[in-house]
C-alpha positions in Angstrom: 117.0 94.7 123.0 113.3 94.7 123.4 111.7 95.4 126.7 109.6 92.9 128.7 105.8 93.2 128.1 103.0 91.4 129.9 101.7 90.0 126.5 105.2 88.8 125.7 105.6 87.1 129.0 102.0 85.6 128.7 102.7 84.2 125.3 106.1 82.8 126.1 104.6 81.1 129.3 101.8 79.6 127.3 104.1 78.1 124.7 106.7 76.9 127.4 104.0 75.3 129.5 102.5 73.5 126.5 105.9 72.3 125.5 106.4 71.1 129.2 103.2 69.2 129.1 104.1 67.7 125.9 107.5 66.6 127.1 106.5 65.2 130.3 102.9 64.0 129.4 102.2 63.7 133.0 99.1 65.4 134.5 100.0 64.7 138.1 99.6 67.9 140.3 103.3 68.2 141.2 104.3 67.9 137.6 101.8 70.5 136.4 102.9 72.9 139.2 106.6 72.4 138.5 105.9 73.0 135.0 104.1 76.2 135.7 106.8 77.5 137.9 109.6 76.6 135.4 107.5 78.1 132.5 106.9 81.3 134.5 110.7 81.6 135.1 111.6 81.0 131.5 109.0 83.5 130.2 110.1 86.2 132.7 113.7 85.9 131.7 113.3 85.2 128.0 110.3 86.6 126.6 112.1 89.9 125.6 114.3 87.8 123.4 111.5 85.7 121.6 108.3 87.7 121.5 108.7 91.2 119.8 105.3 91.7 118.0 102.2 89.8 117.3 102.3 88.5 120.8 99.0 86.7 120.8 99.0 85.4 117.2 99.1 81.9 118.6 95.7 82.4 120.5 94.0 83.1 117.0 92.1 79.9 116.3 92.5 80.2 112.6 96.3 80.8 112.8 96.6 78.0 115.1 94.9 75.6 112.7 97.0 76.9 110.0 100.1 76.3 112.0 99.1 72.8 112.9 98.3 72.1 109.3 101.8 73.4 108.3 103.5 71.3 111.1 101.5 68.1 110.5 101.0 68.1 106.7 103.0 70.6 104.7 106.3 70.1 106.6 105.8 66.4 107.0 105.3 65.9 103.2 108.4 67.9 102.5 110.4 66.0 105.1 109.3 62.7 103.7 110.2 63.7 100.0 113.6 64.9 101.2 114.2 61.7 103.2 113.3 59.5 100.2 115.7 61.6 98.0 118.6 61.1 100.5 117.8 57.4 101.0 118.1 57.1 97.1 121.3 58.9 97.2 122.9 56.9 99.9 121.7 53.5 98.6 122.8 54.5 95.1 126.3 54.8 96.1 126.4 58.6 96.7 127.1 59.1 93.0 124.4 61.8 92.6 126.0 64.4 94.8 126.9 67.9 93.7 127.2 70.0 96.9 127.4 73.7 97.0 126.0 76.9 98.5 123.1 78.8 96.7 121.5 82.2 97.4 117.8 82.1 97.1 115.3 84.9 97.6 112.6 84.6 100.2 109.4 86.5 100.3 108.5 86.5 104.0 108.3 89.8 105.9 108.0 88.6 109.5 111.2 87.6 111.5 109.2 84.6 112.9 108.2 83.4 109.4 111.7 83.7 108.2 113.1 81.7 111.0 110.5 79.0 110.8 111.3 78.7 107.0 115.0 78.6 107.8 114.6 75.9 110.4 112.3 73.9 108.2 114.8 74.0 105.4 117.6 73.0 107.7 115.4 70.2 109.2 114.9 68.6 105.8 117.9 66.3 104.8 120.1 67.6 102.1 119.8 71.3 103.0 121.1 73.6 105.6 120.4 77.3 106.0 123.7 79.0 106.5 122.8 82.7 106.6 119.9 85.1 106.3 120.8 88.4 104.8 118.8 91.5 103.4 120.2 93.2 100.3 118.3 96.2 98.9 115.1 95.3 100.7 115.1 91.7 99.6 115.7 88.9 102.0 118.1 86.1 100.9 119.0 82.8 102.4 122.4 81.1 101.7 121.7 77.4 101.6 124.1 74.5 101.6 122.5 72.1 99.2 123.7 68.5 98.6 122.8 68.5 95.0 123.0 71.8 93.3 120.7 71.6 90.4 120.4 75.4 89.7 122.9 78.0 90.4 120.6 80.0 92.7 117.8 82.6 92.5 114.1 81.7 92.0 114.5 78.3 90.3 116.9 76.9 93.1 114.6 78.7 95.7 111.4 76.9 94.4 113.3 73.5 94.3 114.7 73.9 97.9 111.6 75.5 99.6 108.9 73.4 97.9 105.6 74.3 99.6 107.1 75.4 102.9 107.2 79.0 102.1 103.6 79.0 100.9 102.5 77.2 104.0 104.3 79.6 106.3 102.9 82.6 104.4 99.3 81.4 105.1 100.1 81.5 108.8 101.6 85.0 108.9 99.3 86.9 106.7 
């Protein structure tokens, strides 16, 4: 288990407080104070589980912009494409379904980047990340795919990941 550091607590506090403000969308003094207290408590107790390295990466304006671009453009495009594909399958009588589990390689080094990709894949309809493994220095994801069009490997990985991995790699360089 990682030890608690000031930079880890500060980063977790900033992210938690921003999330609080986005959820409440209230700028009343009591809401802002309550959010600060809750965020401080969350960051004191949980920062050692979430922030291990690169604690202030979010405060880098270039990475922040790349992260926003990924969230608002790259991921949304892939999400819309997956939703359209699923809608076609549902309205087509669910005839084009060939479910299965595939093993795909991933070229991301950071644990954070790997988790963002795994969650992004799971959030797109038709795919779900089941496991992340490391075999002989290579990271692999086991993905449940609603329509297995390739048995696994790079071809299936490119079909499932689309531009998600490239977008995440730009953030975590």
